[in-house]
Wavefront OBJ file of the C-alpha trace (Angstrom):
o trace
v 68.742 247.336 53.881
v 68.343 244.728 56.283
v 65.092 244.748 58.344
v 64.709 243.221 61.821
v 61.561 241.050 61.933
v 59.888 241.028 65.470
v 59.024 237.586 66.555
v 55.214 238.330 66.685
v 55.535 238.965 62.759
v 57.412 236.021 62.124
v 55.223 233.363 60.607
v 57.900 230.597 60.681
v 58.808 231.603 64.445
v 55.028 231.475 65.128
v 54.796 227.996 63.506
v 57.549 226.496 65.319
v 56.700 227.847 68.667
v 52.920 226.747 68.175
v 53.470 223.093 66.972
v 56.125 222.507 69.889
v 53.833 224.097 72.374
v 50.952 222.032 70.983
v 52.503 218.867 71.896
v 53.613 219.925 75.367
v 49.944 221.432 76.108
v 48.607 217.888 75.206
v 50.943 216.102 77.720
v 50.251 218.677 80.382
v 46.339 218.291 79.885
v 46.750 214.565 79.771
v 48.523 214.689 83.050
v 46.301 217.069 84.734
v 43.282 215.264 83.656
v 44.648 211.850 84.735
v 45.852 213.147 88.037
v 42.538 214.435 88.646
v 41.105 211.113 87.630
v 43.409 209.129 89.848
v 42.772 211.475 93.002
v 38.910 211.235 92.187
v 39.241 207.367 92.157
v 41.362 207.161 95.269
v 38.868 209.476 96.969
v 36.052 207.451 95.911
v 37.516 204.366 97.368
v 38.360 206.292 100.689
v 34.762 207.317 100.892
v 33.522 203.775 100.242
v 35.945 202.436 102.752
v 34.722 204.890 105.241
v 30.828 204.187 105.015
v 31.732 200.561 105.007
v 33.978 201.009 108.241
v 31.294 202.998 109.817
v 28.571 200.523 109.229
v 30.958 197.522 110.350
v 31.801 199.572 113.479
v 28.091 199.837 114.335
v 27.824 196.084 113.989
v 30.759 195.371 115.997
v 29.577 197.761 118.735
v 26.254 195.981 118.909
v 27.417 192.338 118.620
v 31.106 192.266 119.954
v 30.993 194.616 122.839
v 30.431 193.464 126.492
v 30.284 194.632 130.088
v 32.941 193.927 132.496
v 34.108 195.235 135.921
v 35.891 197.902 134.173
v 33.422 198.859 132.182
v 32.523 198.177 128.416
v 35.133 196.269 126.078
v 35.532 194.424 122.962
v 35.082 190.760 122.813
v 37.720 189.414 120.149
v 35.804 186.117 119.564
v 32.558 188.042 118.563
v 34.614 190.605 116.732
v 36.390 187.964 114.775
v 33.140 186.429 113.702
v 31.820 189.669 112.440
v 35.049 190.283 110.442
v 35.023 186.708 108.950
v 31.452 187.134 107.833
v 31.189 190.677 106.518
v 34.566 191.724 104.996
v 34.428 191.568 101.187
v 37.058 189.533 99.341
v 40.141 191.861 98.378
v 39.887 194.044 101.590
v 41.582 193.441 104.954
v 40.323 194.585 108.200
v 42.015 194.634 111.660
v 40.595 195.395 114.980
v 42.709 197.153 117.681
v 41.882 197.633 121.495
v 41.890 200.922 123.336
v 45.658 200.637 123.762
v 46.252 199.977 120.100
v 47.102 196.269 120.440
v 45.806 193.934 117.581
v 43.106 191.767 118.775
v 41.589 190.374 115.318
v 42.794 190.239 111.727
v 40.407 189.299 108.797
v 43.042 187.434 106.961
v 43.189 185.096 110.084
v 39.583 184.576 110.699
v 38.268 184.293 107.085
v 38.954 181.704 104.372
v 40.899 184.421 102.486
v 44.231 183.361 101.462
v 47.001 185.818 100.507
v 48.090 184.414 97.281
v 51.194 185.846 95.475
v 53.512 184.266 92.691
v 56.662 182.726 93.770
v 59.888 183.261 92.040
v 61.155 180.858 89.531
v 63.054 177.664 90.937
v 66.614 178.310 90.779
v 68.969 176.016 88.898
v 71.818 174.523 90.377
v 74.249 176.546 88.079
v 72.672 179.714 89.028
v 74.422 182.164 91.667
v 73.330 182.131 95.102
v 70.480 184.918 95.434
v 70.986 187.764 97.773
v 69.513 187.469 101.004
v 66.539 189.896 101.327
v 65.653 189.238 104.871
v 66.910 192.512 106.192
v 65.130 194.312 103.532
v 61.866 192.629 104.208
v 62.201 193.230 107.918
v 62.792 196.911 107.282
v 59.817 197.222 104.864
v 57.703 195.402 107.549
v 58.638 197.842 110.308
v 57.962 200.825 108.282
v 54.487 199.338 107.347
v 53.747 198.663 111.081
v 54.777 202.229 111.992
v 52.624 203.977 109.344
v 49.646 201.794 110.495
v 50.530 202.522 114.213
v 50.575 206.078 113.520
v 47.125 205.770 111.798
v 45.560 203.857 114.644
v 46.698 206.320 117.313
v 45.209 209.163 115.434
v 41.840 207.250 115.316
v 41.986 206.492 119.154
v 42.680 210.025 119.746
v 38.937 210.421 119.008
v 39.618 212.160 115.527
v 37.314 211.551 112.641
v 37.888 208.701 110.493
v 41.605 208.691 109.204
v 41.937 208.077 105.681
v 45.296 207.548 103.983
v 47.358 205.952 101.233
v 50.235 203.942 102.640
v 52.544 201.015 102.004
v 51.856 197.664 103.517
v 54.450 194.975 104.766
v 54.803 193.739 101.092
v 55.467 197.055 99.619
v 52.189 197.308 98.055
v 50.434 200.772 98.244
v 46.978 200.483 99.971
v 43.881 202.682 100.636
v 43.275 202.444 104.363
v 40.488 203.912 106.733
v 40.666 203.726 110.510
v 37.678 204.735 112.542
v 37.244 204.760 116.207
v 34.632 202.253 117.841
v 32.856 204.134 120.474
v 30.323 202.881 123.265
v 28.341 206.150 124.208
v 31.274 208.628 124.430
v 34.005 206.023 125.348
v 36.380 204.808 122.649
v 36.763 200.979 122.840
v 39.054 200.464 119.934
v 39.799 201.061 116.224
v 38.644 199.240 113.300
v 40.968 199.590 110.162
v 39.896 198.492 106.520
v 42.272 198.686 103.790
v 42.232 197.786 100.084
v 45.231 197.108 97.936
v 44.336 198.158 94.501
v 46.120 201.597 94.366
v 48.860 199.985 92.075
v 46.101 198.869 89.755
v 44.697 202.554 89.601
v 48.265 203.657 88.913
v 48.701 201.285 86.078
v 45.398 202.202 84.719
v 46.237 205.722 84.831
v 49.597 204.898 82.999
v 47.717 203.175 80.385
v 45.164 205.944 80.122
v 48.233 208.418 79.397
v 49.073 206.334 76.420
v 46.654 208.017 73.995
v 47.898 211.397 74.882
v 51.511 210.476 74.588
v 50.623 208.971 71.083
v 49.021 212.407 70.078
v 51.673 214.455 71.448
v 54.325 212.154 69.588
v 52.176 212.472 66.435
v 52.119 216.166 66.768
v 55.779 216.396 67.221
v 56.586 214.214 64.362
v 54.136 216.217 62.079
v 55.881 219.363 63.336
v 59.196 217.800 62.354
v 58.061 217.006 59.002
v 56.416 220.503 58.465
v 59.608 222.139 59.556
v 61.691 219.901 57.258
v 59.200 220.763 54.200
v 58.809 224.466 55.097
v 62.367 225.354 56.053
v 65.040 222.707 55.751
v 64.126 221.805 52.034
v 63.864 225.529 50.733
v 66.901 226.474 52.401
v 68.725 223.396 50.566
v 67.208 224.696 47.342
v 68.287 228.159 47.941
v 71.858 226.897 48.470
v 71.996 224.762 45.419
v 70.568 227.872 43.481
v 73.516 229.918 45.030
v 75.955 227.197 44.157
v 74.816 227.623 40.520
v 75.261 231.371 40.524
v 78.835 230.897 42.101
v 79.719 228.419 39.108
v 78.222 231.008 36.656
v 75.564 228.719 35.578
v 72.926 231.213 36.110
v 72.877 234.923 36.419
v 70.748 235.337 39.316
v 68.546 232.873 41.849
v 65.184 232.526 40.712
v 62.664 230.433 42.566
v 59.289 231.622 41.979
v 57.459 229.315 44.316
v 59.591 230.485 47.292
v 59.722 234.085 46.420
v 55.932 234.223 46.501
v 55.928 232.913 50.123
v 54.991 235.608 52.618
v 57.458 234.270 55.499
v 61.150 234.508 56.159
v 62.027 231.928 53.393
v 60.291 234.314 50.907
v 62.021 237.225 52.154
v 65.190 235.327 52.032
v 64.579 234.141 48.400
v 63.580 237.665 47.192
v 66.721 239.183 48.868
v 69.148 236.610 47.468
v 67.677 237.098 44.130
v 67.810 240.916 44.413
v 71.612 240.535 45.781
v 72.883 238.462 43.085
v 71.064 240.473 40.379
v 72.753 243.526 41.621
v 76.039 241.791 41.894
v 75.895 240.802 38.365
v 74.914 244.320 37.182
v 77.872 245.647 39.228
v 80.118 243.137 37.547
v 78.909 244.116 34.113
v 79.409 247.797 35.000
v 83.139 246.869 36.008
v 83.629 245.141 32.705
v 82.430 248.166 30.729
v 84.378 250.366 32.823
v 87.553 248.457 32.360
v 86.807 248.469 28.620
v 86.096 252.168 28.401
v 89.248 252.822 30.578
v 91.467 250.684 28.112
v 89.919 252.536 25.121
v 90.142 255.966 26.725
v 93.785 255.580 27.707
v 94.682 254.131 24.232
v 93.626 257.410 22.595
v 96.071 259.824 24.021
v 98.708 256.871 24.100
v 98.164 256.454 20.456
v 98.506 260.237 19.825
v 101.751 260.283 21.677
v 103.279 257.478 20.020
v 102.208 258.904 16.329
v 103.655 262.156 17.224
v 106.960 260.672 18.487
v 107.199 258.598 15.267
v 106.728 261.716 13.228
v 108.946 264.002 15.396
v 112.215 262.783 13.607
v 110.878 263.237 10.220
v 110.015 266.945 10.578
v 112.509 269.390 9.137
v 111.417 272.772 10.767
v 111.414 273.880 14.246
v 107.903 275.056 13.849
v 106.636 271.669 12.953
v 108.620 270.362 15.863
v 107.080 272.655 18.304
v 103.616 271.687 17.201
v 104.361 268.069 17.739
v 105.776 268.631 21.288
v 102.594 270.785 22.026
v 100.397 267.693 20.999
v 102.744 265.561 23.018
v 102.259 267.805 26.118
v 98.545 268.150 25.663
v 98.142 264.359 25.372
v 100.428 263.800 28.459
v 98.300 266.226 30.473
v 95.005 264.472 29.270
v 96.274 260.966 30.108
v 97.445 262.327 33.524
v 94.005 263.788 34.052
v 92.341 260.697 32.862
v 94.086 258.388 35.193
v 93.633 260.719 38.019
v 89.976 260.596 37.591
v 90.094 256.801 36.874
v 91.619 256.532 40.305
v 89.250 258.639 42.065
v 86.319 256.797 40.395
v 87.743 253.503 41.600
v 88.134 254.759 44.990
v 84.740 256.388 45.264
v 82.504 253.437 46.432
v 85.106 252.661 49.052
v 85.245 256.221 50.349
v 81.482 256.794 50.537
v 81.162 253.348 52.615
v 84.117 254.224 54.777
v 83.420 257.717 55.826
v 80.584 258.249 58.342
v 78.107 261.099 57.246
v 78.108 264.081 59.394
v 76.649 267.533 59.245
v 77.988 269.539 56.456
v 77.163 273.291 56.056
v 77.028 273.694 52.001
v 77.563 277.377 52.099
v 80.736 277.404 54.284
v 82.020 274.512 52.143
v 81.436 276.338 48.795
v 82.854 279.561 50.348
v 86.050 277.775 51.254
v 86.288 276.201 47.853
v 85.474 279.373 45.852
v 87.955 281.479 47.964
v 90.761 279.255 46.431
v 89.725 280.045 43.061
v 89.389 283.809 43.699
v 92.662 283.849 45.400
v 94.419 282.422 42.203
v 92.519 284.411 39.896
v 94.466 286.017 37.126
v 93.324 288.731 34.986
v 91.723 287.272 31.914
v 90.700 284.054 33.585
v 87.200 282.991 34.493
v 85.995 284.246 37.538
v 84.002 282.419 40.138
v 81.083 284.327 42.009
v 79.107 282.899 44.966
v 75.776 284.189 45.827
v 73.840 282.666 48.777
v 69.982 283.423 49.876
v 70.017 280.390 52.234
v 70.999 280.713 55.757
v 73.472 278.230 57.321
v 70.894 276.552 59.405
v 68.622 275.848 56.165
v 71.722 274.680 54.171
v 73.125 271.957 56.348
v 73.048 268.360 55.008
v 74.089 264.986 56.692
v 76.891 263.934 54.257
v 80.691 263.578 53.587
v 82.591 266.939 53.056
v 85.275 265.357 50.793
v 82.940 263.959 48.053
v 80.774 266.989 47.926
v 83.638 269.189 47.693
v 84.841 266.955 44.774
v 81.551 267.570 43.133
v 81.501 271.345 43.543
v 85.142 271.390 42.293
v 84.279 269.189 39.209
v 81.255 271.454 38.146
v 83.195 274.763 38.742
v 86.243 273.344 36.699
v 83.869 272.025 34.127
v 82.219 275.526 33.732
v 85.585 277.391 33.604
v 86.735 275.175 30.823
v 83.667 276.009 28.616
v 83.519 279.720 29.587
v 85.049 282.450 27.353
v 88.115 284.504 28.612
v 86.879 287.001 31.197
v 83.800 285.121 31.657
v 82.208 284.242 34.977
v 80.929 281.118 36.654
v 78.055 281.983 39.053
v 77.233 279.538 42.020
v 73.905 280.389 43.862
v 72.591 278.601 47.140
v 68.795 279.139 47.447
v 65.950 277.366 48.598
v 64.806 274.373 46.162
v 61.045 274.067 44.986
v 60.823 270.447 46.124
v 59.821 270.210 49.980
v 61.807 266.834 50.197
v 65.038 268.687 48.663
v 65.031 272.066 50.065
v 68.815 272.980 49.151
v 69.102 274.199 45.570
v 72.873 274.569 44.477
v 73.080 276.242 40.787
v 76.148 276.420 38.670
v 76.067 278.611 35.608
v 78.448 279.624 32.924
v 78.820 281.845 29.897
v 79.894 278.917 27.533
v 78.370 277.590 24.288
v 75.809 275.480 26.305
v 75.127 271.700 25.722
v 73.612 270.062 22.765
v 70.000 269.391 23.669
v 70.516 265.756 22.699
v 73.385 265.489 25.163
v 71.881 266.969 28.354
v 71.677 263.705 29.878
v 74.462 261.837 28.150
v 77.072 264.423 29.609
v 76.633 262.321 32.866
v 77.957 259.044 31.065
v 81.436 257.882 31.648
v 84.073 259.215 29.324
v 81.549 261.644 27.522
v 84.100 264.264 26.152
v 82.215 265.753 23.194
v 83.076 269.554 23.110
v 81.783 272.379 21.140
v 84.231 273.950 18.704
v 86.715 276.547 20.049
v 86.680 275.078 23.550
v 89.946 273.798 25.100
v 90.671 270.103 24.685
v 92.352 267.666 27.180
v 91.344 269.382 30.487
v 88.621 266.837 30.931
v 88.514 263.246 31.301
v 84.767 262.485 30.722
v 84.618 261.239 34.355
v 83.793 264.226 36.322
v 80.074 264.496 35.663
v 79.622 260.829 36.102
v 81.257 260.839 39.556
v 79.533 263.917 40.462
v 76.038 262.196 39.837
v 77.121 259.182 41.640
v 78.084 261.227 44.770
v 74.966 263.274 44.745
v 72.769 260.377 44.318
v 74.546 258.675 47.280
v 73.464 261.687 49.383
v 69.888 261.166 48.345
v 69.904 264.118 45.940
v 69.593 264.901 42.255
v 71.640 266.564 39.619
v 70.808 267.530 36.118
v 71.768 269.717 33.203
v 70.059 272.515 31.154
v 70.748 275.397 28.893
v 70.410 279.152 29.715
v 68.709 281.071 27.156
v 68.154 284.623 26.496
v 64.810 286.501 25.410
v 65.261 285.358 21.821
v 65.782 281.882 22.710
v 69.457 281.733 21.996
v 71.599 279.437 24.231
v 73.926 281.724 26.281
v 75.543 279.452 28.572
v 74.829 276.024 30.653
v 73.436 275.504 34.024
v 73.839 272.425 36.514
v 71.394 272.049 39.291
v 71.754 270.132 42.467
v 69.122 269.461 44.964
v 70.026 268.021 48.337
v 68.079 267.149 51.387
v 68.695 269.110 54.817
v 69.432 267.839 58.238
v 66.035 267.014 59.578
l 1 2 3 4 5 6 7 8 9 10 11 12 13 14 15 16 17 18 19 20 21 22 23 24 25 26 27 28 29 30 31 32 33 34 35 36 37 38 39 40 41 42 43 44 45 46 47 48 49 50 51 52 53 54 55 56 57 58 59 60 61 62 63 64 65 66 67 68 69 70 71 72 73 74 75 76 77 78 79 80 81 82 83 84 85 86 87 88 89 90 91 92 93 94 95 96 97 98 99 100 101 102 103 104 105 106 107 108 109 110 111 112 113 114 115 116 117 118 119 120 121 122 123 124 125 126 127 128 129 130 131 132 133 134 135 136 137 138 139 140 141 142 143 144 145 146 147 148 149 150 151 152 153 154 155 156 157 158 159 160 161 162 163 164 165 166 167 168 169 170 171 172 173 174 175 176 177 178 179 180 181 182 183 184 185 186 187 188 189 190 191 192 193 194 195 196 197 198 199 200 201 202 203 204 205 206 207 208 209 210 211 212 213 214 215 216 217 218 219 220 221 222 223 224 225 226 227 228 229 230 231 232 233 234 235 236 237 238 239 240 241 242 243 244 245 246 247 248 249 250 251 252 253 254 255 256 257 258 259 260 261 262 263 264 265 266 267 268 269 270 271 272 273 274 275 276 277 278 279 280 281 282 283 284 285 286 287 288 289 290 291 292 293 294 295 296 297 298 299 300 301 302 303 304 305 306 307 308 309 310 311 312 313 314 315 316 317 318 319 320 321 322 323 324 325 326 327 328 329 330 331 332 333 334 335 336 337 338 339 340 341 342 343 344 345 346 347 348 349 350 351 352 353 354 355 356 357 358 359 360 361 362 363 364 365 366 367 368 369 370 371 372 373 374 375 376 377 378 379 380 381 382 383 384 385 386 387 388 389 390 391 392 393 394 395 396 397 398 399 400 401 402 403 404 405 406 407 408 409 410 411 412 413 414 415 416 417 418 419 420 421 422 423 424 425 426 427 428 429 430 431 432 433 434 435 436 437 438 439 440 441 442 443 444 445 446 447 448 449 450 451 452 453 454 455 456 457 458 459 460 461 462 463 464 465 466 467 468 469 470 471 472 473 474 475 476 477 478 479 480 481 482 483 484 485 486 487 488 489 490 491 492 493 494 495 496 497 498 499 500 501 502 503 504 505 506 507 508 509 510 511 512 513 514 515 516 517
């Protein structure tokens, strides 16, 4: 029976999920850590530039401001001197007046030279490069707009404005703008920027490399483990199944896989059980075919012998005896072929018909009423006794096969019973709580040899006591009956009825069935 395995109990499922999740977790953790690191470095630079800008603003307010008719103002020459002396290399400072106009640039008042690599010289054979003037102009305007926005925010009297923006060369820079005050009046804005954001990003990318390598290694390891734990065993199972198909082995047997406690082990054990069951079934079919051949040959051989002897007999009495033998063997062959046909269709009928509620008492009453209606004086009577109410004698089964079992047992009991005897059928509570329905069939025949109480359920068992009629049984009825009862999760067995002196006075067949829960 197939059993659905929840994901939580799937060892391979948990392994696959865990290994793939591990690589993803490593990348996520790495990205989060480095993102925090990047933000921390940029914030550190912003704080450093803010402190530096505030210090420079105080110096400029003291040494680069003057008094005029209109009030305090910035003196460009003094401001340029301060910017040229105190701005460190790698930084750029610009001074704007109260209207936002540029009045000083540290790149122009210091010895700093903006150096960048020129493109390689173009060969005469190289195509004419595209004109990038428009692109550079658009980039410059965008940079000026960003800077102007930052300056205007600082002129409004806001606290220091810090941001990451793009300069006219397309390079990301950390920028801080602070208002320059004299008492409460804003005289201008000092902007200091540092252009190593790209270096921070590049360092961050290099810092991601160990996480990427670890995640790649985990994924490679998980791939190898999955190939070793899943792909390779499945390939071995496939090869073992091919060997079974080509009749090289009887069943799949891979002990190292069967001992595993995951789905591969379950699959290996299921395949071994399946192939072993199939081989046993094939052997049963072969034995059944051999038994059928042997059993059919018996009446045919008898008929052929009688037909060969028939022209040689001289008297009508002898001819009538031979004809009686022929008729008896024909009936025997007909019964044998009918039972063989029923046995061959039994598995298909049991698997095709869906079980439903069957009330055993009603079914037996219907079957026995047919025997009672056709009862003739001198024949064996069939009597039903029931002490179990319908609610307690209902099973979950198939009415057709169960009816076949009851008819087989009644016919078998009648064939062994003497003339004017009785076949008694009783429905009563069973002694086994798991099988509470007991159905007993009793006859007044000679009973069953003690050594054959179990062998009577074997196929083609036809040993009969002396004096009983021959040819009415194929030897398949009891075998079919046991197969049907076991398919209904019940039990059936045979025993002898004995009197007070221990003498056998008949046979008894008992069936135990589970009721509907």
